[in-house]
C-alpha positions in Angstrom: -10.8 -24.3 -58.2 -9.1 -21.8 -56.0 -6.7 -20.6 -58.8 -9.4 -20.6 -61.4 -11.6 -18.4 -59.1 -8.8 -16.0 -58.6 -8.3 -15.4 -62.3 -11.8 -13.9 -62.6 -12.3 -12.4 -59.1 -12.9 -8.8 -58.3 -12.3 -6.7 -55.2 -13.8 -3.3 -54.9 -12.8 -0.9 -52.2 -15.8 1.4 -52.1 -15.2 5.0 -51.3 -18.5 6.7 -51.0 -18.3 9.8 -53.1 -15.0 8.8 -54.7 -13.3 11.4 -56.8 -11.1 8.9 -58.7 -11.7 5.4 -59.9 -8.7 3.1 -60.7 -8.7 -0.5 -62.0 -5.6 -2.6 -61.3 -4.8 -5.8 -63.1 -2.5 -8.4 -61.5 -0.9 -10.2 -64.4 0.9 -13.2 -62.8 1.7 -16.9 -62.8 -1.3 -18.6 -61.1 -0.6 -22.1 -62.2 3.1 -22.5 -63.1 6.4 -23.0 -61.4 6.5 -19.5 -59.9 3.0 -19.6 -58.5 4.2 -19.9 -54.9 6.5 -16.8 -55.3 3.8 -14.7 -57.0 0.4 -16.0 -58.1 -2.4 -16.1 -55.5 -0.1 -14.3 -53.0 0.4 -11.4 -55.4 -3.4 -11.1 -55.9 -3.8 -11.1 -52.1 -1.1 -8.5 -51.7 -2.8 -6.1 -54.2 -6.1 -6.5 -52.4 -4.5 -5.8 -49.0 -2.9 -2.7 -50.4 -6.4 -1.5 -51.6 -7.9 -2.4 -48.2 -5.2 -0.6 -46.2 -5.3 2.4 -48.5 -9.1 2.6 -48.2 -8.9 2.5 -44.4 -7.3 5.9 -44.3 -8.1 7.6 -47.7 -11.6 7.5 -49.2 -10.7 9.6 -52.3 -10.0 6.6 -54.6 -12.3 3.7 -55.6 -10.2 0.7 -56.3 -11.0 -2.4 -58.4 -8.5 -5.3 -58.6 -8.7 -8.1 -61.2 -6.2 -10.9 -61.9 -5.3 -13.3 -64.7 -2.7 -16.1 -65.4 -0.3 -15.3 -68.2 0.8 -19.0 -68.2 4.4 -17.9 -68.7 3.6 -17.3 -72.4 4.4 -14.0 -74.0 1.5 -14.1 -76.5 -1.0 -14.9 -73.8 0.3 -12.2 -71.5 0.3 -9.6 -74.2 -3.2 -10.6 -75.4 -4.5 -10.2 -71.8 -2.8 -6.9 -71.4 -4.3 -5.5 -74.6 -7.7 -6.6 -73.7 -7.4 -5.1 -70.2 -6.2 -1.8 -71.6 -8.4 -1.5 -74.7 -11.6 -3.1 -73.6 -11.7 -3.3 -69.8 -10.3 0.1 -68.8 -7.5 -1.2 -66.7 -5.3 1.7 -65.5 -2.3 -0.2 -64.2 -0.8 -3.7 -64.6 1.2 -5.1 -61.7 3.5 -8.0 -60.8 4.4 -9.7 -64.2 6.9 -12.4 -63.4 8.8 -13.5 -66.5 11.0 -10.8 -68.0 10.1 -11.5 -71.6 6.4 -10.8 -70.8 7.4 -7.8 -68.7 9.3 -6.2 -71.5 6.3 -6.6 -73.8 4.0 -5.1 -71.1 6.5 -2.3 -70.6 6.2 -1.3 -74.3 2.5 -1.7 -74.5 1.9 0.4 -71.4 3.9 3.2 -73.0 1.9 2.9 -76.2 -1.5 3.0 -74.4 -0.4 5.6 -71.8 -1.0 3.2 -68.9 1.1 2.3 -65.8 3.2 -0.8 -65.4 4.4 -1.7 -61.9 6.8 -4.6 -62.5 7.6 -5.9 -59.0 8.4 -9.5 -60.2 10.4 -8.7 -63.4 14.1 -8.8 -63.0 15.8 -7.8 -66.2 17.8 -4.6 -65.7 17.0 -3.5 -69.3 13.8 -2.1 -67.9 15.8 0.9 -66.6 18.3 0.9 -69.4 17.7 0.4 -73.1 14.1 -0.6 -72.6 13.2 2.1 -70.0 9.8 3.8 -70.1 8.3 6.8 -68.4 5.3 4.6 -67.7 7.1 1.8 -65.8 8.4 1.3 -62.3 10.6 -1.6 -61.4 9.9 -2.2 -57.8 11.8 -5.0 -56.0 15.1 -6.0 -57.6 16.9 -6.3 -60.9 19.6 -8.5 -62.3 22.3 -5.8 -61.8 21.5 -5.5 -58.1 21.5 -9.2 -57.4 24.5 -9.9 -59.6 26.6 -7.2 -58.0 25.5 -8.1 -54.4 26.5 -11.8 -54.7 29.1 -11.7 -57.5 31.2 -9.0 -55.9 31.0 -10.3 -52.3 31.9 -13.9 -53.1 34.7 -12.9 -55.5 36.1 -10.4 -53.0 36.3 -13.2 -50.4 38.7 -15.1 -52.7 36.6 -17.5 -54.8 37.7 -15.8 -58.1 36.9 -18.5 -60.7 33.3 -19.1 -61.7 31.1 -21.5 -63.7 27.5 -20.7 -64.5 24.5 -23.0 -65.1 22.0 -20.5 -66.5 18.4 -20.8 -67.7 18.0 -20.0 -71.4 15.7 -17.0 -71.3 15.9 -13.2 -71.1 16.0 -12.7 -67.4 18.7 -15.3 -66.8 20.8 -14.0 -69.7 20.7 -10.5 -68.1 21.7 -11.9 -64.8 24.7 -13.8 -66.1 25.8 -10.7 -68.1 25.6 -8.5 -65.0 27.2 -11.0 -62.7 30.1 -11.5 -65.1 30.7 -7.8 -65.2 30.6 -7.6 -61.3 33.0 -10.6 -61.1 35.4 -9.1 -63.6 35.3 -5.7 -61.8 36.9 -7.2 -58.7 39.5 -9.4 -60.4 37.5 -12.6 -60.9 36.9 -14.7 -64.0 34.1 -16.7 -65.5 35.8 -19.9 -66.9 32.7 -21.4 -68.4 28.9 -21.5 -68.6 26.1 -23.6 -69.9 22.5 -22.8 -70.8 19.7 -25.1 -69.8 16.4 -25.2 -71.7 13.3 -23.7 -70.1 10.9 -26.6 -70.6 10.1 -30.0 -69.1 13.6 -31.4 -68.6 14.5 -31.5 -64.9 17.6 -33.7 -65.2 20.7 -31.5 -64.9 23.3 -34.1 -64.2 25.3 -33.4 -67.4 25.4 -29.6 -66.5 26.6 -30.4 -63.0 29.3 -32.6 -64.4 30.5 -29.8 -66.7 30.7 -27.5 -63.7 32.7 -30.0 -61.8 35.1 -30.5 -64.7 35.7 -26.8 -65.1 37.7 -26.7 -61.8 36.0 -23.3 -61.0 36.0 -22.4 -57.3 32.3 -21.2 -57.5 29.2 -22.6 -59.2 26.7 -19.8 -59.9 23.1 -21.1 -60.5 20.9 -18.7 -62.4 17.5 -20.3 -62.6 14.2 -20.2 -60.9 11.7 -22.2 -58.9 11.8 -26.0 -59.6 14.7 -25.7 -62.0 16.9 -24.1 -59.4 15.9 -26.6 -56.8 16.7 -29.6 -59.0 20.1 -28.1 -60.1 21.0 -27.4 -56.5 20.0 -30.8 -55.2 21.8 -32.6 -57.9 24.9 -30.5 -57.2 24.7 -31.5 -53.6 24.3 -35.2 -54.5 27.5 -34.9 -56.7 29.3 -33.5 -53.6 30.9 -30.7 -55.6 34.0 -29.2 -54.1 32.7 -25.8 -55.1 30.9 -22.9 -53.4 27.4 -22.8 -54.7 25.9 -19.3 -55.2 22.2 -18.9 -56.0 21.0 -15.9 -58.0 17.2 -15.1 -58.2 16.4 -17.4 -55.3 13.8 -16.6 -52.7 12.6 -17.7 -49.3 10.1 -20.2 -50.8 12.9 -21.9 -52.8 14.9 -22.4 -49.6 11.8 -23.9 -47.8 11.3 -26.3 -50.7 14.9 -27.5 -50.5 15.0 -27.7 -46.7 17.3 -25.9 -44.3 19.4 -29.1 -43.7 20.3 -29.2 -47.4 20.5 -25.5 -48.1 22.2 -24.4 -44.8 25.0 -21.9 -45.5 23.7 -20.9 -48.9 23.7 -17.1 -49.4 21.1 -15.3 -51.4 20.3 -11.6 -52.1 16.9 -10.1 -51.7 15.1 -6.8 -50.9 12.7 -8.1 -48.2 12.3 -10.8 -45.6 9.2 -11.3 -43.4 11.2 -11.3 -40.1 13.2 -8.1 -40.6 11.4 -6.0 -37.9 8.1 -5.5 -36.1 6.4 -3.9 -39.1 7.4 -6.7 -41.5 6.4 -9.3 -39.0 3.0 -7.7 -38.3 2.1 -7.3 -42.0 3.4 -10.8 -42.8 1.2 -12.3 -40.0 -1.9 -10.7 -41.6 -0.8 -12.0 -45.0 -0.1 -15.5 -43.7 -3.5 -15.8 -42.0 -5.1 -15.5 -45.5 -2.5 -17.7 -47.2 -2.7 -20.9 -45.2 0.2 -19.9 -43.0 2.7 -19.0 -45.7 4.6 -15.8 -45.3 5.1 -13.4 -48.3 7.9 -13.6 -50.8 9.7 -10.3 -51.6 7.9 -10.3 -55.0 4.5 -10.4 -53.3 5.7 -7.7 -50.8 6.6 -5.7 -53.9 3.0 -5.9 -55.2 1.8 -4.5 -51.9 4.3 -1.7 -51.8 3.9 -0.7 -55.5 0.1 -0.7 -55.4 -0.1 1.2 -52.1 2.2 3.9 -53.5 0.3 4.0 -56.8 -2.9 4.7 -54.9 -1.3 7.4 -52.8 -0.2 9.0 -56.1 -3.6 8.7 -57.7 -5.1 10.3 -54.7 -2.6 13.2 -54.7 -3.0 13.7 -58.5 -6.8 13.4 -58.2 -6.5 11.5 -61.5 -6.1 8.0 -63.0 -4.2 9.4 -66.0 -0.9 7.7 -66.3 1.4 10.7 -66.8 -0.1 12.5 -63.9 0.0 9.5 -61.6 3.6 8.6 -62.6 4.7 12.2 -61.9 3.3 12.0 -58.4 4.8 8.5 -57.8 8.2 10.0 -58.5 7.6 13.2 -56.6 6.3 11.5 -53.4 8.8 9.6 -51.2 7.8 5.9 -50.9 7.0 4.7 -47.4 5.4 1.4 -46.5 5.8 -1.2 -43.7 7.7 -3.7 -45.9 10.4 -1.7 -47.6 10.5 1.4 -45.4 11.3 4.8 -46.8 12.6 5.1 -50.4 12.1 6.8 -53.7 11.5 6.3 -57.4 14.3 7.4 -59.7 13.6 9.3 -63.0 14.3 6.1 -65.0 11.6 4.1 -63.0 14.0 2.3 -60.6 12.5 2.0 -57.1 15.3 2.6 -54.6 15.6 0.8 -51.2 18.1 -1.4 -49.3 19.1 -4.7 -50.7 20.3 -7.5 -48.3 22.5 -10.6 -48.3 21.0 -13.4 -46.3 22.4 -16.8 -45.3 20.3 -19.9 -44.7 20.3 -20.9 -41.1 21.4 -24.2 -39.7 18.4 -26.3 -38.6 19.4 -26.0 -35.0 19.2 -22.2 -35.3 15.6 -22.1 -36.5 12.9 -21.1 -34.1 10.0 -21.9 -36.5 9.0 -23.4 -39.8 9.7 -20.2 -41.8 12.6 -19.0 -39.6 15.1 -19.8 -42.4 17.3 -16.8 -43.0 19.7 -14.6 -41.1 21.0 -11.2 -42.2 24.6 -11.1 -43.4 24.9 -7.6 -45.0 22.8 -4.5 -45.8 23.5 -2.8 -49.1 22.2 0.9 -49.1 20.3 2.1 -52.2 23.1 4.1 -53.7 25.3 1.0 -53.8 22.6 -1.6 -54.4 21.4 -0.4 -57.8 23.2 0.6 -61.0 23.6 4.3 -61.5 21.2 5.7 -64.1 22.1 4.4 -67.5 22.9 6.8 -70.4 21.0 4.3 -72.6 17.7 5.3 -71.0 16.5 7.5 -73.8 13.7 9.5 -72.2 15.9 10.4 -69.2 18.9 11.3 -71.4 16.6 13.5 -73.5 15.6 15.7 -70.6 
């Protein structure tokens, strides 16, 4: 009932004599495998951004709606068309699942609307599929692949085998990771694709990884798929370093610190980074049954807050005017700190490498990660690509 209610719920931040009205649609996974990374938490994050903005700026009236794309491109695109064409939605946010995000990216450009893709990871969103109407907020496959692929290979584990999900996001991640590994003298000796469906038995893939003799097993999968691959790899007692791409705090919690201890992941946000992230995450957790935010949910908050600041500055909800202001104004929020949005739509901020703590190091249920390295924005993200047509044309 809770999830069904969210799909149709509305939140209005009333603003008295508001000059500008904006309607934001959170297109997310409310019922599937990624619901704990996005879903209800992403809807809450968008609402909190609207509430926090309204507390200091009454110039914009905000309405937030939400729907479940069910991880199906046709459903996601149909919802987006209805929102844009019939329900006067100005911006779509979140959008986990890169295939759906790429479709929303194109549609937003066609309809002259704004797409704030905080949960989509494919780096094509700022390369061959870049759009003047889209911002990619949290991470991308290039950033995560280079952070982990380069650091592990440089430490001496130069041969890799990948178990990779068979869909667009994971393909991009493996491609980018392979390039990063090769760049520092490593080699990918083999890879296998697993279907994105109901099969959760990965024993045959783990056996192939074991037989490859690679020093490192890279797992590029998400949510329950990743968790099952990782747990089966542990059960097989692989004599290989296991590196997890596109893995988040909630995945670590599901596996358990005892099993996952020592695992390294890359992310752009962790709730326990500083006083500001802790304070905001406490507010969030109080409304999410004690669960802290994922980086993807944090990205919804940051992107919506900056969008509202831009709409206020532009005194408009017209996409081109708001996007111009989003890129002109520096970004600044309690979760990602100060940053900027590049011409190609890439949001720039630090990326981090975290390591899962040993159980005896934990001071609380969600005290799971410790900071290993900070990667500054100019190193964390790929330089602007010449394949981004609208940037190259300027």
